[in-house]
DOMINU-848702 format. One record per residue: x, y, z of N, C-alpha, C, O, CB in turn; residue number from 1. Coordinates in nm, 2 decimals, always signed. Glycine has a CB too. Layout:
<pts>
X:Y:Z:X:Y:Z:X:Y:Z:X:Y:Z:X:Y:Z:NUM
...
</pts>
This chain:
<pts>
+0.29:+10.77:+12.35:+0.41:+10.72:+12.28:+0.38:+10.62:+12.17:+0.29:+10.54:+12.18:+0.50:+10.65:+12.39:1
+0.45:+10.63:+12.09:+0.43:+10.52:+11.98:+0.52:+10.39:+11.98:+0.63:+10.40:+12.04:+0.44:+10.59:+11.83:2
+0.47:+10.27:+11.91:+0.55:+10.17:+11.92:+0.70:+10.17:+11.89:+0.77:+10.10:+11.95:+0.50:+10.09:+11.84:3
+0.74:+10.25:+11.79:+0.87:+10.28:+11.75:+0.95:+10.35:+11.87:+1.06:+10.31:+11.91:+0.87:+10.38:+11.63:4
+0.89:+10.44:+11.92:+0.97:+10.52:+12.03:+0.98:+10.44:+12.15:+1.08:+10.46:+12.22:+0.90:+10.65:+12.06:5
+0.88:+10.35:+12.17:+0.91:+10.27:+12.29:+1.01:+10.16:+12.27:+1.10:+10.14:+12.35:+0.78:+10.20:+12.33:6
+1.01:+10.10:+12.15:+1.11:+10.01:+12.11:+1.25:+10.07:+12.12:+1.34:+10.00:+12.16:+1.08:+9.97:+11.98:7
+1.27:+10.19:+12.08:+1.41:+10.27:+12.08:+1.44:+10.28:+12.21:+1.55:+10.24:+12.26:+1.43:+10.42:+12.01:8
+1.34:+10.33:+12.30:+1.38:+10.38:+12.44:+1.42:+10.25:+12.51:+1.51:+10.26:+12.59:+1.27:+10.46:+12.51:9
+1.34:+10.14:+12.49:+1.36:+10.01:+12.58:+1.51:+9.96:+12.52:+1.60:+9.93:+12.60:+1.23:+9.88:+12.56:10
+1.52:+9.96:+12.39:+1.67:+9.90:+12.33:+1.77:+10.00:+12.39:+1.87:+9.94:+12.43:+1.69:+9.90:+12.16:11
+1.77:+10.12:+12.41:+1.86:+10.22:+12.45:+1.90:+10.19:+12.60:+2.02:+10.18:+12.64:+1.79:+10.36:+12.43:12
+1.77:+10.18:+12.67:+1.78:+10.16:+12.81:+1.86:+10.01:+12.85:+1.94:+10.01:+12.94:+1.63:+10.17:+12.87:13
+1.83:+9.91:+12.77:+1.89:+9.79:+12.79:+2.04:+9.79:+12.78:+2.12:+9.74:+12.86:+1.83:+9.71:+12.71:14
+2.08:+9.87:+12.66:+2.22:+9.87:+12.63:+2.30:+9.95:+12.74:+2.40:+9.91:+12.78:+2.25:+9.94:+12.49:15
+2.23:+10.07:+12.78:+2.31:+10.14:+12.89:+2.32:+10.06:+13.02:+2.43:+10.06:+13.08:+2.24:+10.27:+12.93:16
+2.20:+9.98:+13.05:+2.20:+9.91:+13.18:+2.29:+9.80:+13.18:+2.35:+9.78:+13.29:+2.07:+9.86:+13.21:17
+2.31:+9.73:+13.06:+2.41:+9.61:+13.05:+2.54:+9.66:+13.05:+2.63:+9.59:+13.09:+2.39:+9.52:+12.93:18
+2.57:+9.78:+13.00:+2.71:+9.83:+13.00:+2.74:+9.87:+13.16:+2.84:+9.82:+13.21:+2.71:+9.97:+12.89:19
+2.66:+9.93:+13.23:+2.69:+9.95:+13.36:+2.70:+9.84:+13.43:+2.79:+9.84:+13.51:+2.60:+10.02:+13.40:20
+2.60:+9.73:+13.42:+2.63:+9.61:+13.49:+2.76:+9.53:+13.46:+2.82:+9.46:+13.55:+2.53:+9.52:+13.48:21
+2.80:+9.55:+13.33:+2.94:+9.49:+13.29:+3.04:+9.55:+13.37:+3.14:+9.48:+13.42:+2.98:+9.52:+13.15:22
+3.03:+9.69:+13.38:+3.14:+9.77:+13.46:+3.13:+9.75:+13.59:+3.23:+9.73:+13.65:+3.13:+9.93:+13.44:23
+3.01:+9.74:+13.66:+3.00:+9.73:+13.79:+2.97:+9.58:+13.87:+2.99:+9.56:+13.99:+2.90:+9.82:+13.81:24
+2.94:+9.50:+13.78:+2.93:+9.37:+13.84:+3.00:+9.26:+13.77:+3.09:+9.20:+13.84:+2.79:+9.33:+13.84:25
+2.99:+9.22:+13.63:+3.06:+9.12:+13.57:+3.05:+9.15:+13.43:+2.95:+9.19:+13.37:+3.01:+8.99:+13.61:26
+3.16:+9.13:+13.37:+3.18:+9.16:+13.22:+3.10:+9.07:+13.13:+3.08:+9.10:+13.01:+3.32:+9.14:+13.17:27
+3.04:+8.97:+13.18:+2.95:+8.87:+13.10:+2.82:+8.96:+13.06:+2.75:+8.92:+12.96:+2.91:+8.73:+13.18:28
+2.79:+9.05:+13.12:+2.67:+9.14:+13.10:+2.69:+9.19:+12.96:+2.59:+9.24:+12.91:+2.65:+9.27:+13.22:29
+2.80:+9.19:+12.89:+2.83:+9.24:+12.76:+2.76:+9.16:+12.66:+2.73:+9.20:+12.55:+2.99:+9.24:+12.72:30
+2.73:+9.05:+12.69:+2.67:+8.93:+12.61:+2.51:+8.99:+12.58:+2.46:+8.99:+12.47:+2.67:+8.76:+12.71:31
+2.45:+9.05:+12.69:+2.32:+9.10:+12.69:+2.31:+9.23:+12.57:+2.22:+9.25:+12.49:+2.28:+9.16:+12.85:32
+2.44:+9.30:+12.57:+2.45:+9.40:+12.50:+2.46:+9.34:+12.36:+2.39:+9.39:+12.27:+2.55:+9.50:+12.55:33
+2.53:+9.26:+12.34:+2.53:+9.19:+12.19:+2.41:+9.15:+12.14:+2.37:+9.16:+12.03:+2.61:+9.06:+12.20:34
+2.34:+9.08:+12.27:+2.20:+9.02:+12.21:+2.11:+9.14:+12.16:+2.05:+9.13:+12.05:+2.10:+8.94:+12.35:35
+2.11:+9.26:+12.22:+2.03:+9.38:+12.18:+2.06:+9.42:+12.05:+1.97:+9.44:+11.96:+2.06:+9.49:+12.27:36
+2.19:+9.42:+12.04:+2.26:+9.48:+11.92:+2.21:+9.38:+11.79:+2.16:+9.43:+11.69:+2.43:+9.50:+11.94:37
+2.23:+9.26:+11.82:+2.20:+9.16:+11.72:+2.05:+9.17:+11.69:+2.02:+9.17:+11.57:+2.23:+9.01:+11.77:38
+1.95:+9.19:+11.77:+1.81:+9.20:+11.74:+1.81:+9.35:+11.67:+1.75:+9.35:+11.57:+1.70:+9.18:+11.88:39
+1.86:+9.43:+11.70:+1.85:+9.56:+11.62:+1.89:+9.56:+11.46:+1.84:+9.61:+11.37:+1.95:+9.66:+11.70:40
+1.99:+9.47:+11.47:+2.06:+9.45:+11.33:+1.91:+9.38:+11.26:+1.84:+9.43:+11.17:+2.23:+9.33:+11.33:41
+1.90:+9.26:+11.33:+1.80:+9.17:+11.27:+1.67:+9.26:+11.21:+1.63:+9.26:+11.09:+1.75:+9.06:+11.40:42
+1.62:+9.34:+11.32:+1.48:+9.39:+11.29:+1.51:+9.51:+11.18:+1.41:+9.56:+11.13:+1.41:+9.44:+11.44:43
+1.63:+9.55:+11.15:+1.67:+9.66:+11.06:+1.68:+9.59:+10.92:+1.67:+9.66:+10.82:+1.81:+9.74:+11.11:44
+1.72:+9.45:+10.91:+1.74:+9.39:+10.78:+1.60:+9.33:+10.76:+1.57:+9.30:+10.64:+1.86:+9.29:+10.78:45
+1.52:+9.30:+10.85:+1.39:+9.21:+10.82:+1.27:+9.28:+10.82:+1.16:+9.23:+10.78:+1.38:+9.09:+10.92:46
+1.28:+9.40:+10.88:+1.17:+9.49:+10.89:+1.07:+9.43:+11.01:+0.94:+9.45:+11.00:+1.10:+9.52:+10.74:47
+1.12:+9.34:+11.11:+1.01:+9.27:+11.17:+1.10:+9.26:+11.32:+1.21:+9.23:+11.34:+0.96:+9.10:+11.09:48
+1.00:+9.31:+11.43:+1.06:+9.32:+11.55:+0.94:+9.25:+11.65:+0.82:+9.28:+11.65:+1.10:+9.47:+11.59:49
+1.01:+9.15:+11.74:+0.91:+9.09:+11.83:+0.85:+9.18:+11.93:+0.73:+9.17:+11.95:+0.97:+8.97:+11.90:50
+0.91:+9.26:+11.98:+0.88:+9.35:+12.07:+0.76:+9.47:+12.01:+0.67:+9.50:+12.08:+1.02:+9.42:+12.11:51
+0.78:+9.52:+11.88:+0.69:+9.57:+11.83:+0.56:+9.49:+11.80:+0.45:+9.54:+11.84:+0.73:+9.62:+11.73:52
+0.56:+9.37:+11.75:+0.45:+9.29:+11.76:+0.39:+9.29:+11.89:+0.27:+9.31:+11.89:+0.48:+9.18:+11.72:53
+0.44:+9.26:+12.00:+0.39:+9.25:+12.11:+0.32:+9.40:+12.16:+0.21:+9.40:+12.21:+0.48:+9.19:+12.20:54
+0.39:+9.48:+12.14:+0.33:+9.64:+12.17:+0.19:+9.65:+12.10:+0.09:+9.68:+12.15:+0.46:+9.77:+12.11:55
+0.21:+9.63:+11.97:+0.08:+9.63:+11.89:-0.03:+9.55:+11.93:-0.14:+9.60:+11.93:+0.11:+9.59:+11.76:56
+0.00:+9.43:+11.98:-0.12:+9.34:+12.03:-0.18:+9.40:+12.16:-0.30:+9.39:+12.18:-0.07:+9.19:+12.07:57
-0.09:+9.48:+12.24:-0.12:+9.55:+12.35:-0.20:+9.68:+12.35:-0.25:+9.74:+12.45:-0.02:+9.57:+12.41:58
-0.21:+9.71:+12.22:-0.30:+9.83:+12.17:-0.20:+9.96:+12.16:-0.25:+10.07:+12.16:-0.43:+9.87:+12.29:59
-0.08:+9.96:+12.17:+0.00:+10.08:+12.16:+0.01:+10.13:+12.01:+0.04:+10.06:+11.92:+0.16:+10.05:+12.23:60
-0.04:+10.27:+12.02:-0.05:+10.33:+11.87:+0.07:+10.30:+11.80:+0.18:+10.31:+11.85:-0.07:+10.49:+11.86:61
+0.06:+10.26:+11.67:+0.18:+10.26:+11.56:+0.25:+10.39:+11.54:+0.37:+10.40:+11.57:+0.12:+10.22:+11.41:62
+0.16:+10.49:+11.50:+0.23:+10.63:+11.48:+0.32:+10.62:+11.35:+0.33:+10.52:+11.28:+0.32:+10.67:+11.61:63
+0.38:+10.74:+11.33:+0.45:+10.77:+11.20:+0.59:+10.74:+11.22:+0.63:+10.70:+11.33:+0.43:+10.92:+11.16:64
+0.67:+10.75:+11.12:+0.81:+10.72:+11.12:+0.89:+10.79:+11.23:+0.85:+10.89:+11.29:+0.87:+10.76:+11.00:65
+1.00:+10.73:+11.26:+1.07:+10.79:+11.38:+1.13:+10.91:+11.35:+1.18:+10.90:+11.24:+1.17:+10.70:+11.45:66
+1.15:+11.02:+11.40:+1.21:+11.15:+11.36:+1.12:+11.25:+11.26:+1.14:+11.35:+11.20:+1.35:+11.11:+11.27:67
+1.00:+11.17:+11.26:+0.92:+11.25:+11.14:+0.84:+11.37:+11.21:+0.86:+11.39:+11.33:+0.79:+11.13:+11.06:68
+0.77:+11.44:+11.15:+0.72:+11.56:+11.19:+0.58:+11.52:+11.27:+0.52:+11.41:+11.24:+0.70:+11.66:+11.07:69
+0.54:+11.59:+11.35:+0.43:+11.56:+11.44:+0.29:+11.61:+11.38:+0.18:+11.59:+11.45:+0.45:+11.63:+11.56:70
</pts>
């Protein structure tokens, strides 16, 4: 897996988990959903993502564009 695929997988998992927690536990978990969404917006506007930087430093391959040919 590449950095971009891992970031998208983790972000999607966080969003789904926080929605489930908001439904099953407490509505304040929706703040976590908003936080993840704000980080996705920020990374889209600035082309910088903290998680991507951390994954690259851990040696995860960068790879090509998301949705590109293999």
